[in-house]
C-alpha positions as CSV (number, residue, x, y, z in Angstrom):
1,M,0.0,0.0,0.0
2,K,1.4,3.3,-1.0
3,M,1.3,6.0,1.6
4,S,1.0,9.7,0.8
5,S,3.3,12.1,2.5
6,V,2.1,14.7,4.9
7,S,2.6,18.2,3.7
8,I,3.7,20.5,6.6
9,E,5.5,23.7,6.1
10,S,8.9,23.6,7.9
11,T,11.6,26.2,8.4
12,T,14.3,23.5,8.9
13,S,15.7,20.7,6.7
14,G,16.0,18.2,9.5
15,P,14.3,16.8,12.6
16,Y,12.9,19.1,15.3
17,I,15.2,19.6,18.3
18,R,14.2,21.6,21.3
19,T,15.9,25.0,21.3
20,A,17.1,24.5,24.8
21,I,19.0,21.4,23.6
22,D,20.1,22.7,20.2
23,D,21.7,25.7,21.8
24,L,23.7,23.7,24.4
25,P,27.5,23.9,24.1
26,P,29.3,20.6,23.7
27,Y,30.2,19.0,27.1
28,S,33.7,19.8,28.1
29,A,35.2,17.0,30.2
30,G,38.6,17.3,31.9
31,R,41.6,16.2,29.9
32,S,42.6,12.6,30.5
33,V,45.6,10.5,29.9
34,R,43.7,8.8,27.0
35,D,43.2,12.2,25.4
36,A,46.9,13.0,25.6
37,A,47.8,9.5,24.3
38,G,45.5,10.0,21.3
39,E,47.5,13.1,20.4
40,G,50.8,11.2,20.3
41,A,51.9,11.5,23.9
42,A,51.9,7.7,24.5
43,A,55.7,7.5,24.4
44,R,56.0,9.2,27.7
45,T,54.4,8.4,31.1
46,L,51.5,10.7,32.0
47,L,49.8,10.9,35.3
48,G,46.1,12.0,35.2
49,L,45.2,14.2,38.2
50,A,42.4,16.2,36.5
51,A,39.2,14.3,37.5
52,N,39.4,13.9,41.3
53,E,39.3,10.2,41.0
54,G,40.4,8.0,43.9
55,P,43.9,6.6,43.2
56,Y,43.5,3.2,44.8
57,G,40.7,1.5,42.9
58,P,37.6,-0.1,44.6
59,F,37.7,-1.5,48.1
60,P,38.8,-5.2,48.0
61,A,35.4,-6.3,49.2
62,A,33.8,-4.3,46.4
63,T,36.0,-5.9,43.7
64,A,35.0,-9.3,44.9
65,A,31.3,-8.5,45.1
66,A,31.4,-7.0,41.6
67,A,33.2,-10.0,40.1
68,K,30.6,-12.3,41.6
69,Q,27.7,-10.2,40.4
70,I,28.9,-10.1,36.8
71,E,28.0,-13.8,36.6
72,N,24.4,-12.7,36.7
73,A,24.7,-9.9,34.2
74,N,22.0,-11.5,32.1
75,L,19.4,-10.4,34.8
76,Y,18.1,-6.9,35.4
77,P,19.2,-5.1,38.5
78,E,16.9,-5.2,41.6
79,S,13.9,-3.0,41.0
80,G,14.1,0.3,42.8
81,F,17.6,-0.6,44.2
82,R,15.8,-1.6,47.4
83,S,18.7,-3.4,49.1
84,L,21.2,-0.6,48.7
85,R,18.6,2.0,49.8
86,R,17.8,-0.1,52.9
87,E,21.4,-0.5,53.8
88,L,22.1,3.2,53.3
89,A,19.2,4.1,55.4
90,E,20.4,1.9,58.3
91,F,24.0,3.2,57.9
92,L,22.9,6.8,57.9
93,G,20.2,6.5,60.5
94,V,17.3,7.6,58.4
95,D,14.0,6.1,57.0
96,V,14.4,4.3,53.8
97,A,11.7,6.4,52.2
98,R,14.1,9.3,52.5
99,V,16.8,7.7,50.3
100,A,17.2,7.6,46.5
101,V,19.9,5.9,44.6
102,G,21.0,6.9,41.1
103,A,23.7,6.6,38.4
104,G,26.2,9.0,39.9
105,G,25.9,12.5,41.2
106,I,25.3,13.9,37.7
107,G,22.4,11.4,37.2
108,L,20.7,12.5,40.4
109,I,21.3,16.2,39.6
110,H,19.6,15.6,36.2
111,H,16.6,13.9,38.0
112,L,16.2,16.8,40.4
113,S,16.3,19.2,37.4
114,V,13.6,17.2,35.6
115,A,11.4,17.0,38.7
116,L,11.7,20.6,39.9
117,L,12.6,22.9,37.0
118,D,10.4,24.2,34.2
119,E,10.6,26.8,31.4
120,G,11.3,30.2,32.8
121,S,12.4,29.0,36.3
122,N,15.9,29.5,37.7
123,I,18.5,28.0,39.9
124,V,20.9,29.9,42.2
125,T,24.5,28.9,42.8
126,C,28.1,30.2,42.9
127,T,31.0,30.4,40.5
128,P,33.2,28.6,40.0
129,T,31.4,25.4,40.9
130,F,30.3,22.0,39.5
131,H,29.2,22.5,35.9
132,A,26.3,20.1,36.0
133,Y,24.0,22.4,37.9
134,A,23.8,25.1,35.2
135,L,24.0,22.5,32.3
136,D,21.0,20.6,33.5
137,A,19.0,23.7,34.3
138,R,19.6,24.9,30.8
139,K,18.3,21.5,29.4
140,Q,15.0,22.2,31.2
141,G,14.7,25.8,29.9
142,A,15.7,27.3,33.2
143,T,18.3,29.9,33.8
144,T,21.2,30.1,36.3
145,R,21.8,33.0,38.6
146,T,25.3,33.0,40.1
147,T,27.6,35.0,42.3
148,P,31.4,34.5,42.9
149,V,32.6,32.3,45.7
150,R,34.3,34.0,48.6
151,A,38.1,34.6,48.8
152,D,38.5,31.2,50.6
153,G,36.6,29.4,47.8
154,S,33.5,28.8,49.9
155,Y,30.0,29.7,48.8
156,D,28.8,33.3,49.4
157,L,25.5,32.4,50.9
158,A,24.5,36.0,51.8
159,A,25.0,37.0,48.1
160,M,23.1,34.0,46.9
161,L,20.1,35.0,49.0
162,E,19.9,38.3,47.1
163,L,19.5,36.3,43.8
164,I,16.5,34.2,44.9
165,D,13.1,35.2,43.6
166,E,9.6,33.7,43.1
167,R,10.9,31.6,40.1
168,T,13.9,30.1,41.9
169,R,13.3,26.4,42.2
170,I,16.7,25.0,43.2
171,V,19.6,26.5,45.2
172,Y,22.8,24.5,45.0
173,V,25.4,24.6,47.8
174,C,28.5,22.5,46.9
175,N,30.2,21.8,50.2
176,P,33.1,21.3,49.9
177,N,33.0,23.2,46.7
178,N,34.3,21.7,43.5
179,P,36.7,23.0,42.2
180,T,37.9,25.4,45.0
181,G,37.6,23.1,48.0
182,G,36.1,25.8,50.3
183,I,33.4,24.9,52.9
184,V,30.6,26.7,54.7
185,G,30.0,25.9,58.4
186,R,27.0,24.4,60.2
187,Q,25.4,27.5,61.6
188,E,25.9,29.6,58.5
189,L,24.3,26.9,56.4
190,L,21.4,26.6,58.8
191,D,20.8,30.3,58.8
192,F,20.8,30.3,55.0
193,I,18.3,27.5,54.8
194,D,16.0,29.3,57.3
195,A,16.0,32.3,54.9
196,V,15.3,30.4,51.7
197,P,11.6,30.2,50.8
198,A,9.9,26.9,51.6
199,S,9.0,26.5,47.9
200,T,12.7,26.5,46.9
201,T,14.7,23.3,47.2
202,V,18.2,23.5,48.8
203,V,20.5,20.8,47.3
204,V,23.6,20.4,49.5
205,D,26.1,18.6,47.2
206,E,28.5,16.6,49.5
207,A,30.3,14.6,46.9
208,Y,33.5,15.1,48.9
209,F,32.0,14.8,52.4
210,E,34.3,12.0,53.6
211,Y,37.4,14.1,53.1
212,A,36.2,17.2,55.0
213,R,37.7,17.3,58.5
214,S,37.1,20.9,59.7
215,A,35.5,21.1,63.1
216,G,32.8,23.4,61.8
217,Y,31.9,21.3,58.8
218,P,28.3,20.1,59.0
219,D,26.9,16.6,58.6
220,T,23.6,17.5,57.0
221,I,22.3,13.9,57.1
222,A,23.1,13.0,60.7
223,D,22.2,16.5,62.1
224,A,18.4,16.5,62.6
225,A,18.4,20.3,62.3
226,F,18.8,19.9,58.5
227,A,15.8,17.5,58.1
228,R,13.6,20.1,56.3
229,P,11.0,19.4,53.7
230,N,12.9,21.5,51.1
231,V,16.5,20.2,51.8
232,V,18.2,17.3,50.1
233,T,21.8,16.1,50.4
234,L,23.8,14.4,47.6
235,R,26.6,12.0,48.3
236,T,28.5,9.6,46.0
237,F,30.6,6.4,45.9
238,S,32.7,7.9,43.1
239,K,35.4,9.6,45.2
240,A,36.4,8.2,48.6
241,Y,35.0,4.7,47.8
242,G,36.8,4.5,44.4
243,L,33.8,3.6,42.2
244,A,33.7,6.5,39.7
245,G,33.6,4.1,36.8
246,L,30.5,2.3,38.1
247,R,28.3,5.4,38.7
248,V,26.6,5.1,42.1
249,A,25.4,8.0,44.2
250,Y,22.5,8.7,46.6
251,L,20.2,11.4,47.9
252,V,18.8,11.9,51.3
253,G,15.8,14.3,51.7
254,S,12.2,14.6,52.5
255,E,9.8,11.8,51.3
256,A,8.2,14.3,48.9
257,L,11.5,15.2,47.2
258,I,12.8,11.6,47.1
259,G,9.4,10.5,45.7
260,A,9.6,13.1,42.9
261,V,13.1,11.9,41.9
262,Q,12.0,8.3,41.8
263,K,9.2,9.1,39.5
264,V,11.5,10.5,36.9
265,Q,14.4,8.1,37.0
266,S,14.7,4.8,35.2
267,N,14.0,1.7,37.3
268,Y,17.2,0.0,36.2
269,E,19.6,2.9,35.7
270,V,22.2,1.6,38.2
271,T,23.7,-1.7,37.2
272,S,23.6,-4.8,39.3
273,V,27.5,-4.8,39.4
274,A,27.5,-1.2,40.6
275,L,24.9,-1.9,43.3
276,A,26.9,-5.0,44.5
277,A,30.1,-3.0,44.7
278,A,28.5,-0.1,46.6
279,R,26.8,-2.5,49.1
280,A,30.1,-4.2,49.8
281,S,31.9,-0.9,50.2
282,L,29.5,0.7,52.7
283,P,30.4,-1.3,55.9
284,D,34.1,-1.2,55.3
285,T,34.7,1.9,57.5
286,E,38.3,0.8,58.3
287,E,39.4,0.9,54.6
288,L,37.6,4.2,54.1
289,A,39.4,5.7,57.1
290,R,42.8,4.4,55.8
291,R,42.2,6.1,52.5
292,I,41.0,9.4,54.1
293,E,44.2,9.5,56.2
294,L,46.4,8.9,53.1
295,N,44.6,11.7,51.3
296,A,45.0,14.1,54.3
297,D,48.8,13.4,54.3
298,G,49.1,13.8,50.6
299,R,47.1,17.0,50.7
300,R,49.4,18.4,53.4
301,R,52.5,17.6,51.3
302,L,51.1,19.2,48.2
303,V,50.1,22.4,50.1
304,E,53.6,22.7,51.6
305,A,55.2,22.2,48.2
306,L,53.0,24.7,46.4
307,D,53.6,27.3,49.1
308,R,57.3,26.7,48.8
309,L,57.1,27.2,45.0
310,G,55.2,30.4,45.4
311,F,51.7,29.3,44.4
312,E,49.5,29.9,47.5
313,P,46.7,27.2,47.1
314,L,43.4,27.8,48.9
315,E,42.9,25.8,52.1
316,P,41.7,22.4,50.9
317,H,38.9,20.3,52.4
318,A,38.6,17.5,49.8
319,N,40.8,15.3,47.6
320,F,42.1,18.2,45.5
321,L,43.8,21.5,45.7
322,Y,42.9,24.8,44.0
323,L,45.2,27.6,43.0
324,R,45.1,30.7,40.8
325,P,48.3,31.0,38.8
326,G,46.7,33.7,36.6
327,D,46.2,31.6,33.5
328,G,44.9,28.2,34.3
329,K,45.2,26.8,30.8
330,A,48.8,27.9,30.5
331,F,49.7,26.4,33.8
332,A,48.0,23.1,32.9
333,K,49.8,23.0,29.6
334,A,53.2,23.6,31.2
335,L,52.6,20.9,33.9
336,E,51.5,18.4,31.3
337,A,54.8,19.0,29.6
338,E,56.3,17.6,32.8
339,G,54.0,14.6,32.8
340,I,51.1,15.7,35.0
341,I,47.5,16.3,33.7
342,V,45.5,18.7,35.8
343,R,42.2,20.6,35.3
344,P,42.1,24.3,34.4
345,A,38.9,25.8,35.7
346,N,37.9,27.9,32.7
347,A,34.9,25.6,32.0
348,M,33.8,26.0,35.6
349,G,33.9,29.8,35.5
350,D,37.4,30.8,36.5
351,P,40.0,31.1,33.7
352,S,42.6,32.0,36.4
353,G,42.3,28.8,38.3
354,V,43.5,25.2,38.2
355,R,42.6,22.1,40.2
356,I,45.0,19.3,41.1
357,T,43.8,16.0,42.4
358,V,45.6,14.4,45.4
359,G,47.0,11.1,44.3
360,S,48.7,8.2,46.1
361,P,51.9,8.9,48.1
362,D,54.0,8.0,45.1
363,Q,51.9,10.1,42.8
364,V,52.1,13.1,45.2
365,T,55.9,12.8,45.1
366,E,55.8,12.7,41.3
367,T,53.5,15.7,41.3
368,I,55.8,17.7,43.5
369,E,58.8,16.8,41.3
370,A,57.0,17.8,38.2
371,L,55.9,21.2,39.7
372,T,59.5,21.9,40.7
373,R,60.7,21.1,37.2
374,M,58.0,23.4,35.7
375,V,59.0,26.3,38.0
376,N,62.7,25.8,37.3
377,A,62.1,25.7,33.6
378,S,60.3,29.0,33.6
379,S,62.8,30.8,35.8
């Protein structure tokens, strides 16, 4: 049977794409060792310290659990990720209805954006910070209102309050902030939340929670004062737990917010292998503590070296350091010539800045040696 074509006047020669999507800039990921090798750099050893990845791999128990689970890869993951949600709830001391699990922090940020943002709404955050907040807002037709971080790299909450209006749906507080590493304290954050309208959701992004050791740093899940209807906390297994390649993160918030996220997410978005690895990692607090201690020592060594070389990094509270050499791209290029790949912060809103991941003890030594060679070569 011959079908007649439908005659519709069109102003384009191809398929329709939403304007909000068509206008998006290409995603700019941090440069990796694979990128450099593809450009002919494979002949020399490169160390990738641009993505804040854990340097030690998964916990041993997670590796064993993932290897066992792969035998059942023909089966779909557990519906609703119930086992991991239940174990997280017990570990954190909250009701399971307040926990959502998703495919990495970026995946959960996307779900929050879909659930809470609409055309003409806005989000409020600081600059520089994690790129996904503004990117996902733009996908939903929302705009981003932003103000610079404070001199110490922490969020300027007072300035953010001035940006909130009746169309503000989400306020993001990255704590510690990526890429600067600054933190806001408990009382300051509580006062800020008190001042935010009840209709606006406050997302506290604690991707680097495990690394923060300052006495004033808040635990927004354990502290009942933060259990508000419009507050949700994001944490991940990607950093301290070494599971960045498996994509597992979680949210803790009110039942209303968690329910909204679960409505928009795919029922099977987290793989069974990732779920098994996360479940095996969670109870191993001894291994987690060992890695946090190694990170703290490496962080201290890098700060001392950078100070000695004349760079003045911001006070760090995560698994990375942030400095402002003036031209982040030029600094990163010069350090890559010495074998170390780091992340210039231009894509995150600060062309002057650069972020350096804290590696293993040997990698920290290698980084210090490369920084020293770079400085000597330019003098």
